[in-house]
C-alpha positions as CSV (number, residue, x, y, z in Angstrom):
1,M,161.7,176.3,90.1
2,G,159.9,177.9,87.2
3,T,160.3,175.0,84.8
4,A,158.2,171.8,84.9
5,P,160.1,168.6,86.2
6,D,161.3,166.2,83.4
7,L,159.9,163.0,84.7
8,S,161.0,161.0,81.5
9,G,164.6,161.6,82.3
10,S,164.9,158.6,84.7
11,I,164.8,156.3,81.8
12,S,167.8,157.9,80.1
13,K,170.3,156.0,82.1
14,N,173.6,157.0,80.3
15,R,172.6,160.5,80.3
16,F,171.7,160.2,83.9
17,R,175.1,158.7,84.6
18,N,177.0,161.4,82.8
19,E,175.3,164.2,84.4
20,L,175.6,162.6,87.9
21,F,179.2,162.1,87.8
22,W,180.0,165.5,86.1
23,G,178.1,167.2,88.8
24,I,180.2,165.4,91.6
25,D,183.2,166.5,89.8
26,R,182.0,170.2,89.7
27,L,181.2,169.6,93.6
28,L,184.8,168.4,94.1
29,T,186.2,171.4,92.1
30,C,184.5,173.8,94.5
31,L,186.1,172.0,97.4
32,D,189.4,172.3,95.6
33,S,189.0,175.9,95.2
34,G,188.4,176.5,98.8
35,I,184.9,177.7,98.3
36,D,183.0,177.2,101.6
37,S,179.5,178.0,100.8
38,F,177.9,176.1,97.9
39,A,175.3,173.7,96.7
40,V,175.2,171.5,93.7
41,V,171.7,170.9,92.4
42,F,171.0,167.7,90.4
43,D,168.0,168.1,88.0
44,Y,166.8,166.0,85.0
45,R,165.6,169.1,83.2
46,C,168.4,171.7,83.9
47,D,171.0,168.9,84.5
48,I,173.6,170.4,86.9
49,E,173.1,173.8,88.8
50,L,175.9,175.4,91.0
51,H,174.5,177.7,93.6
52,L,177.0,180.1,95.1
53,D,176.6,183.1,97.5
54,D,177.0,185.6,94.7
55,R,175.6,183.8,91.4
56,Y,174.1,180.7,89.9
57,E,175.6,178.7,87.2
58,F,173.5,176.3,85.0
59,Y,175.2,173.5,83.1
60,Q,173.7,171.3,80.3
61,V,175.8,168.2,80.0
62,K,176.2,166.6,76.5
63,T,178.3,163.7,75.2
64,G,179.0,162.2,71.9
65,G,181.3,159.6,70.5
66,K,180.8,160.6,66.8
67,G,179.5,163.8,65.0
68,K,180.4,167.5,65.7
69,F,179.4,169.8,68.3
70,G,179.2,173.4,67.5
71,V,177.1,176.4,66.7
72,T,174.8,174.4,64.1
73,W,174.4,171.6,66.7
74,A,173.5,173.9,69.5
75,T,170.8,175.8,67.5
76,R,169.4,173.0,65.5
77,L,165.7,172.5,66.1
78,P,164.8,168.8,66.7
79,K,161.8,167.1,65.5
80,R,160.4,167.4,69.2
81,G,161.2,170.0,71.6
82,I,163.5,173.0,71.5
83,S,167.2,173.6,70.5
84,I,170.0,172.9,73.0
85,I,170.9,176.6,73.4
86,A,167.2,177.6,73.7
87,R,166.6,175.1,76.4
88,L,169.7,176.6,78.4
89,Y,168.1,180.2,78.0
90,E,164.9,178.9,79.7
91,L,166.8,179.4,82.8
92,D,167.6,183.0,82.1
93,D,164.9,184.5,84.4
94,A,167.0,183.4,87.5
95,S,169.2,186.6,86.4
96,Q,166.4,188.6,88.3
97,D,168.0,187.3,91.6
98,C,171.7,187.4,90.9
99,P,174.2,187.1,88.1
100,I,174.1,183.8,86.2
101,K,176.2,181.6,83.9
102,L,174.6,179.4,81.1
103,V,177.0,176.6,80.2
104,I,176.9,173.7,77.7
105,V,179.4,171.2,78.8
106,G,180.7,168.7,76.3
107,N,183.4,166.2,75.5
108,R,184.0,167.1,71.9
109,P,185.5,170.1,70.2
110,F,183.1,173.0,69.3
111,V,182.9,173.8,65.7
112,K,182.6,177.6,65.0
113,K,183.3,180.1,62.3
114,G,187.0,180.5,62.0
115,G,188.0,177.0,63.4
116,S,187.2,174.4,66.1
117,F,187.6,175.2,69.7
118,D,189.5,171.9,70.7
119,S,191.4,172.5,73.9
120,P,189.9,171.9,77.3
121,G,188.5,175.3,78.5
122,E,185.6,177.6,77.9
123,V,184.6,179.7,74.9
124,L,182.3,182.7,75.6
125,F,179.5,183.0,73.0
126,A,179.9,186.8,73.1
127,T,183.3,186.3,71.5
128,L,182.1,184.3,68.5
129,E,182.1,185.7,65.0
130,P,179.0,187.8,64.1
131,E,177.4,185.1,61.9
132,D,177.5,182.6,64.7
133,K,176.2,185.0,67.2
134,Q,173.4,185.8,65.0
135,K,172.4,182.0,64.7
136,I,172.4,181.6,68.5
137,E,170.4,184.7,69.1
138,Q,167.8,183.5,66.4
139,A,167.5,180.1,67.9
140,V,167.0,181.5,71.4
141,T,164.3,184.0,70.3
142,R,162.7,181.4,68.1
143,D,161.9,179.1,71.1
144,N,161.7,181.8,73.8
145,K,159.4,184.5,72.6
146,G,160.1,188.1,73.6
147,M,163.6,187.3,75.1
148,T,166.7,189.4,74.3
149,P,169.6,187.1,74.9
150,D,172.7,188.3,76.4
151,L,175.6,186.1,75.0
152,N,177.9,187.3,77.6
153,K,176.1,184.9,80.1
154,A,176.6,181.8,77.8
155,S,179.4,179.6,76.9
156,Y,180.5,176.1,75.9
157,L,182.9,174.2,78.3
158,L,185.1,171.6,76.7
159,V,186.0,169.1,79.4
160,A,189.1,166.8,79.8
161,M,187.1,164.4,81.9
162,N,186.2,161.2,80.0
163,L,182.3,161.8,80.1
164,D,181.9,158.3,78.4
165,K,183.6,156.7,81.6
166,P,183.2,159.4,84.2
167,Q,183.2,157.1,87.2
168,E,186.9,156.3,87.2
169,S,188.2,159.9,86.8
170,V,185.6,161.2,89.3
171,R,186.6,158.6,92.0
172,G,190.3,159.5,91.5
173,H,189.4,163.2,91.9
174,L,187.2,162.4,95.0
175,L,190.2,160.6,96.9
176,S,192.6,163.4,95.9
177,T,190.1,166.1,97.2
178,Y,189.3,164.2,100.3
179,N,193.1,164.0,101.2
180,D,193.5,167.7,100.7
181,V,190.4,168.7,102.6
182,M,190.8,166.1,105.5
183,G,194.5,165.8,105.8
184,C,194.3,162.1,105.6
185,E,193.2,159.2,103.7
186,P,189.7,157.8,103.9
187,K,189.5,154.7,105.9
188,K,187.0,153.0,103.4
189,P,187.8,154.6,100.0
190,M,185.2,152.6,98.0
191,A,182.5,152.9,100.6
192,L,183.2,156.8,100.5
193,C,182.9,156.9,96.6
194,E,179.7,154.7,96.8
195,A,178.2,156.9,99.6
196,L,178.6,160.2,97.7
197,E,177.5,158.6,94.4
198,G,174.4,157.2,96.2
199,L,173.6,160.7,97.7
200,A,174.0,162.3,94.4
201,S,171.7,159.7,92.8
202,D,169.0,160.1,95.5
203,R,169.0,163.9,95.1
204,A,168.9,163.6,91.2
205,C,166.0,161.1,91.3
206,N,163.8,163.5,93.4
207,E,161.7,165.0,90.6
208,K,158.8,166.4,92.7
209,Q,158.0,169.8,92.5
210,Q,159.7,171.7,95.1
211,P,157.6,174.2,97.1
212,D,160.5,176.7,97.9
213,Y,164.1,177.3,97.4
214,K,165.2,175.7,100.8
215,S,163.4,172.5,99.6
216,V,165.3,172.6,96.3
217,I,168.6,172.6,98.1
218,S,167.7,170.1,100.8
219,N,165.9,167.5,98.5
220,K,167.7,168.0,95.1
221,G,171.1,169.5,96.0
222,I,174.4,168.6,97.9
223,S,175.8,171.5,100.0
224,G,179.4,172.1,100.8
225,E,178.6,171.4,104.6
226,E,177.1,168.1,103.6
227,V,180.0,167.0,101.9
228,R,182.3,167.9,104.7
229,R,180.0,165.9,107.2
230,L,180.1,162.9,104.9
231,F,184.0,163.2,104.7
232,S,184.1,163.0,108.5
233,V,182.4,159.7,108.5
234,Y,185.2,158.3,106.7
235,E,188.2,159.9,108.5
236,D,191.2,157.6,109.1
237,R,192.4,159.0,112.3
238,A,192.8,157.6,115.8
239,E,190.2,160.0,117.2
240,T,186.9,160.6,115.3
241,P,183.5,160.8,116.9
242,Q,182.6,157.4,115.4
243,G,185.9,155.9,116.5
244,L,185.6,157.2,120.1
245,V,182.0,155.8,120.3
246,N,183.2,152.5,119.0
247,E,185.9,152.4,121.7
248,W,183.3,153.3,124.4
249,I,181.1,150.4,123.2
250,K,183.9,147.9,123.7
251,G,183.8,148.9,127.4
252,Q,180.1,148.1,127.7
253,P,178.8,144.9,129.2
254,P,179.1,142.1,126.5
255,L,175.4,141.5,126.1
256,M,174.9,145.2,125.3
257,Q,177.7,145.6,122.7
258,N,176.1,144.0,119.8
259,S,173.0,146.2,119.9
260,L,175.0,149.4,120.3
261,R,177.2,148.3,117.4
262,I,174.0,147.9,115.2
263,A,172.9,151.3,116.3
264,L,176.3,152.9,115.4
265,Q,175.9,151.4,111.9
266,E,172.5,152.6,111.5
267,Y,173.6,156.1,112.5
268,T,176.5,156.0,109.9
269,S,174.2,154.8,107.2
270,T,171.8,157.6,107.7
271,V,174.1,160.3,108.7
272,M,173.4,162.4,105.5
273,E,169.6,162.4,105.8
274,P,168.0,165.6,107.1
275,Q,166.4,163.7,110.1
276,A,169.7,162.6,111.4
277,E,171.0,166.2,111.3
278,S,167.8,167.3,113.1
279,I,168.3,164.7,115.7
280,L,171.9,165.6,116.3
281,N,171.1,169.2,116.7
282,I,168.5,168.2,119.5
283,A,171.1,166.1,121.2
284,N,173.4,169.1,121.0
285,S,171.0,171.3,122.7
286,L,170.3,168.9,125.5
287,L,174.1,168.5,126.1
288,K,174.3,172.3,126.7
289,E,172.0,171.9,129.5
290,A,173.6,168.7,131.1
291,D,176.3,168.6,133.8
292,P,179.6,169.0,131.9
293,S,181.4,166.8,134.5
294,M,179.4,163.7,133.5
295,S,181.3,160.7,132.1
296,P,180.4,159.2,128.7
297,N,178.5,156.5,130.5
298,E,176.5,159.0,132.6
299,I,175.7,161.0,129.4
300,A,174.4,158.0,127.6
301,E,172.2,157.0,130.5
302,T,171.0,160.4,131.4
303,V,170.7,162.4,128.0
304,G,169.7,159.4,126.0
305,P,166.3,159.1,127.4
306,Q,165.8,162.8,127.2
307,L,166.7,162.6,123.5
308,I,163.9,160.0,123.0
309,S,161.5,162.2,124.9
310,N,162.2,165.1,122.4
311,V,162.5,163.1,119.2
312,G,159.8,160.3,119.8
313,P,159.8,156.6,120.0
314,E,161.1,156.1,116.3
315,I,164.6,155.9,117.9
316,S,165.7,153.2,120.1
317,I,167.5,153.7,123.4
318,E,170.8,152.4,121.9
319,L,170.5,154.8,118.9
320,A,169.8,157.5,121.3
321,K,172.9,156.8,123.2
322,I,175.0,156.8,120.0
323,Y,173.6,160.3,119.0
324,V,174.3,161.8,122.4
325,L,177.9,160.5,122.4
326,I,178.5,161.4,118.7
327,A,177.5,164.9,119.8
328,T,179.5,164.9,122.9
329,F,182.7,163.6,121.2
330,K,182.3,165.8,118.1
331,T,182.2,168.8,120.5
332,A,185.2,167.6,122.5
333,L,187.3,167.1,119.3
334,E,186.5,170.4,118.0
335,G,187.5,172.1,121.3
């Protein structure tokens, strides 16, 4: 939040694409590791941020088909701007809040004194030879006046993922993670991939200055809770909230079914938007006050209009019914 937005980043399509998919891959790695509380923030200036309960991790994603990555490359002063390592250390003030990591992510070996680091993994800058450490410290202080860099915070991460063609490997990772987290295959794998990629793209393209930390997470980040909510939309099970609502629609009068199906599609397409979550929370509150013995039809006819009264006329009666029934079936399935 202390750095100015980089509005020019949107024209750098290849850079954007690489950062986007690597950020999704980092998100999936959190799920693989069983981390429950996290948020991945997509930002043109800072690239990718991982926000955990006990620390922040900042990643600068770099790719190259030719040339060498290494200490000289990371500390070189370009004609315009500052060095890669100095740009990373601009984020060091976040250490006032909690421990941080500053990581350069690359797809090429890292040339250092004593030989290249050329196997997938991470090399901590504090472990480099004195000559290399001095180069890094000088580059950081040259462009960040008054700073005393702590090299224990900074590292280079060599990734096995093909950052030149990241979409293929990320989609394979996504489907594998989905199976592990949900215990089933997604019913529309490509739609799931496109939905997550679209969500990440939307968050990355929001380059407005955020007024507070909560806004950063909601407008520029994807949380673990959001990912699981998205995963639930694509569950390939006999009983899911969406599946049960669809079965309920089949039992409605023929003239009403088409408008209800359209409303269900609208709900599914907007399920990841903050407004949808807010409406669902209101529906849950209304259901807690409703008669628990009511049938789905009675709930739709009784609680649906109440939801419109609380939310406003921007949602139709059909969509209101969908929301209250989604909330009803979700509660029933969760026991």
